[in-house]
VEXKOLTOR-870731 format. One line per 10 residues: number of its first residue (from 0); their letters; for each residue x, y, z negated of N, C-alpha, C. Coordinates in steps of 0.05 Angstrom, whole numbers, plus 5000, padded with zeros to 4 digits. Example, Ala and Ser with C-alpha at 12.3 -4.5 7.8 and 13.67 -1.06 7.14 Angstrom:
<pts>
0	AS	5264:4886:4844:5246:4910:4844:5264:4934:4844  5257:4955:4858:5273:4979:4857:5258:5001:4843
</pts>
This chain:
<pts>
0	MAFEELKDNV	5016:4976:5000:5000:5000:5000:5017:5025:5000  5039:5025:4986:5057:5048:4985:5070:5052:5012  5076:5029:5025:5088:5031:5052:5068:5043:5072  5043:5036:5069:5022:5047:5087:5020:5077:5084  5020:5087:5059:5019:5116:5054:5044:5129:5065  5067:5117:5061:5092:5128:5071:5092:5129:5101  5082:5107:5114:5080:5106:5143:5061:5128:5153  5038:5132:5140:5019:5153:5148:5032:5180:5145  5047:5185:5123:5060:5211:5119:5081:5216:5140  5097:5195:5147:5117:5199:5167:5104:5205:5194
10	EHIHEEFNSY	5082:5191:5201:5068:5197:5226:5057:5225:5225  5046:5234:5202:5036:5261:5200:5058:5282:5203  5081:5276:5190:5104:5294:5193:5113:5295:5222  5114:5273:5235:5122:5272:5264:5103:5288:5281  5077:5285:5276:5057:5301:5291:5060:5331:5286  5064:5338:5261:5068:5366:5254:5093:5377:5266  5115:5361:5266:5140:5370:5278:5136:5375:5308  5123:5356:5322:5118:5359:5350:5101:5384:5356  5081:5389:5339:5064:5412:5341:5081:5438:5337  5098:5437:5318:5116:5460:5313:5134:5466:5337
20	IKNSIGFYKL	5145:5445:5348:5163:5448:5372:5147:5460:5395  5123:5449:5400:5107:5460:5422:5099:5489:5418  5092:5496:5393:5085:5524:5387:5109:5542:5389  5132:5532:5380:5157:5548:5382:5164:5553:5411  5162:5533:5428:5168:5536:5456:5148:5556:5469  5123:5554:5462:5103:5573:5472:5109:5601:5463  5117:5604:5438:5124:5631:5428:5147:5643:5443  5168:5627:5447:5192:5638:5460:5187:5643:5490  5170:5627:5502:5162:5633:5530:5147:5659:5531  5129:5664:5512:5114:5689:5512:5132:5712:5506
30	KLFKLSMKLL	5151:5709:5488:5170:5730:5482:5188:5737:5506  5197:5716:5519:5213:5720:5543:5197:5734:5565  5172:5726:5568:5155:5740:5588:5151:5769:5581  5146:5775:5556:5143:5803:5547:5168:5819:5552  5191:5808:5546:5216:5823:5550:5222:5826:5580  5217:5806:5595:5222:5808:5624:5203:5828:5637  5178:5829:5628:5160:5849:5639:5168:5877:5631  5177:5881:5606:5187:5907:5598:5210:5915:5615  5229:5897:5620:5252:5903:5636:5244:5909:5665  5226:5894:5676:5216:5899:5703:5203:5926:5705
40	IVLFKYSLIL	5186:5933:5686:5172:5959:5686:5192:5982:5684  5212:5979:5666:5232:6000:5663:5249:6003:5689  5257:5980:5701:5272:5982:5726:5256:5994:5748  5230:5987:5750:5213:5999:5771:5209:6029:5766  5205:6037:5741:5201:6065:5735:5226:6081:5742  5249:6071:5733:5273:6086:5739:5281:6085:5768  5273:6064:5782:5278:6063:5811:5261:6085:5826  5236:6088:5817:5220:6109:5829:5231:6136:5824  5239:6141:5799:5250:6167:5792:5275:6172:5808  5292:6151:5810:5317:6154:5826:5311:6160:5855
50	AFVLMVVFFS	5291:6147:5866:5284:6152:5894:5275:6181:5898  5259:6191:5880:5250:6219:5883:5273:6238:5879  5290:6233:5860:5313:6250:5856:5331:6250:5880  5336:6227:5891:5353:6225:5915:5341:6240:5939  5315:6238:5942:5302:6253:5964:5305:6283:5959  5302:6293:5935:5305:6321:5929:5333:6330:5934  5353:6314:5925:5381:6320:5929:5387:6320:5959  5377:6301:5974:5383:6299:6002:5372:6324:6017  5347:6330:6013:5335:6353:6027:5347:6379:6018  5353:6381:5993:5366:6406:5983:5394:6409:5995
60	SVALAFALSE	5408:6386:5998:5435:6387:6009:5434:6396:6039  5415:6385:6053:5412:6393:6081:5405:6422:6084  5387:6431:6066:5379:6460:6067:5403:6477:6060  5418:6469:6040:5442:6485:6032:5463:6485:6055  5466:6462:6068:5485:6460:6090:5477:6479:6113  5451:6479:6119:5442:6497:6140:5445:6527:6132  5440:6533:6107:5443:6560:6097:5472:6569:6098  5490:6551:6090:5518:6557:6091:5528:6559:6120  5516:6543:6137:5523:6544:6166:5516:6571:6178  5493:6582:6170:5486:6609:6180:5505:6630:6168
70	YFESYITGFS	5512:6627:6143:5530:6646:6130:5557:6646:6143  5568:6622:6148:5595:6619:6160:5594:6620:6190  5570:6619:6201:5566:6619:6230:5579:6594:6243  5578:6572:6229:5589:6547:6239:5576:6524:6225  5564:6506:6240:5552:6482:6228:5573:6464:6214  5596:6462:6227:5617:6445:6216:5626:6455:6188  5629:6481:6186:5638:6492:6160:5617:6489:6139  5592:6494:6145:5570:6492:6126:5567:6463:6115  5567:6444:6134:5564:6416:6125:5589:6406:6111  5612:6416:6120:5637:6408:6107:5639:6418:6078
80	VVGGGYFILG	5629:6442:6073:5629:6453:6046:5611:6436:6028  5588:6429:6038:5570:6412:6022:5582:6384:6017  5594:6373:6038:5607:6347:6036:5630:6348:6017  5646:6369:6018:5668:6373:5999:5659:6375:5970  5636:6389:5966:5625:6390:5939:5617:6363:5929  5605:6347:5946:5598:6320:5937:5623:6303:5933  5644:6307:5949:5669:6293:5945:5681:6299:5917  5681:6325:5910:5691:6333:5884:5674:6321:5861  5648:6322:5864:5630:6310:5844:5635:6280:5842  5640:6267:5865:5646:6238:5865:5671:6232:5850
90	LLFILLKKKW	5692:6248:5854:5717:6244:5840:5714:6247:5810  5699:6268:5802:5694:6272:5774:5679:6249:5762  5659:6239:5776:5643:6217:5767:5661:6192:5763  5678:6187:5783:5696:6163:5781:5715:6166:5757  5724:6189:5751:5743:6193:5729:5729:6191:5702  5704:6199:5700:5690:6201:5674:5668:6180:5670  5664:6162:5690:5641:6145:5690:5640:6123:5669  5661:6109:5664:5660:6083:5651:5646:6085:5624  5656:6101:5606:5645:6102:5579:5618:6113:5578  5613:6134:5594:5587:6148:5594:5565:6129:5603
100	IERFIIKKFS	5570:6115:5625:5549:6098:5637:5545:6074:5619  5566:6062:5608:5563:6039:5590:5546:6047:5566  5551:6069:5553:5536:6078:5530:5507:6083:5537  5502:6095:5560:5474:6100:5568:5459:6074:5572  5471:6056:5586:5457:6030:5592:5452:6014:5567  5472:6013:5549:5469:5998:5524:5447:6010:5507  5446:6037:5505:5425:6050:5489:5398:6045:5500  5394:6047:5526:5368:6044:5538:5358:6015:5535  5375:5996:5541:5365:5968:5540:5363:5958:5511  5379:5968:5493:5376:5960:5465:5349:5970:5454
110	KIFFNN	5340:5994:5463:5314:6004:5454:5292:5986:5465  5295:5977:5490:5274:5960:5502:5273:5933:5488  5295:5920:5483:5295:5893:5473:5292:5890:5443  5301:5910:5428:5302:5907:5399:5281:5923:5385  5266:5940:5398:5245:5955:5386:5218:5945:5395  5210:5923:5383:5184:5910:5391:5163:5920:5373
</pts>
C-alpha cells in the first residue's frame, strides 16, 4: 500500500513537472515573441525616420548646391562645395564614431529589452 501511494506521488510529480516544462516553454516563447515584436517595431520606426531625414538632407543638399552654383556661376563649383562639406563630415564621423554609436545603440536596446 505504501508503494502504491509512492507510485501515485511519483506519477503526480512527473505530470506536474511535464506541465511545468510545457508552461515554461510557452512563457519563453511568448516573451521571445514580445521582444522580437518590440525590436521589429523600433527598427521599422527608426527606418521610417531615417528615410524621411535622408530625403530632407538629399533635397536640401541639391537645393544648396544649385544656390551655390548660382552664387559661384558654376555648377561644378557649387556641387563640389556641397560634396566637400559631406566629405569633411564623413571624415569627422569616421574619427568620432565608434564610442558614440556603441553607446547610443546599447542604451536604446537595453531600454527595449530590460524595461518591460
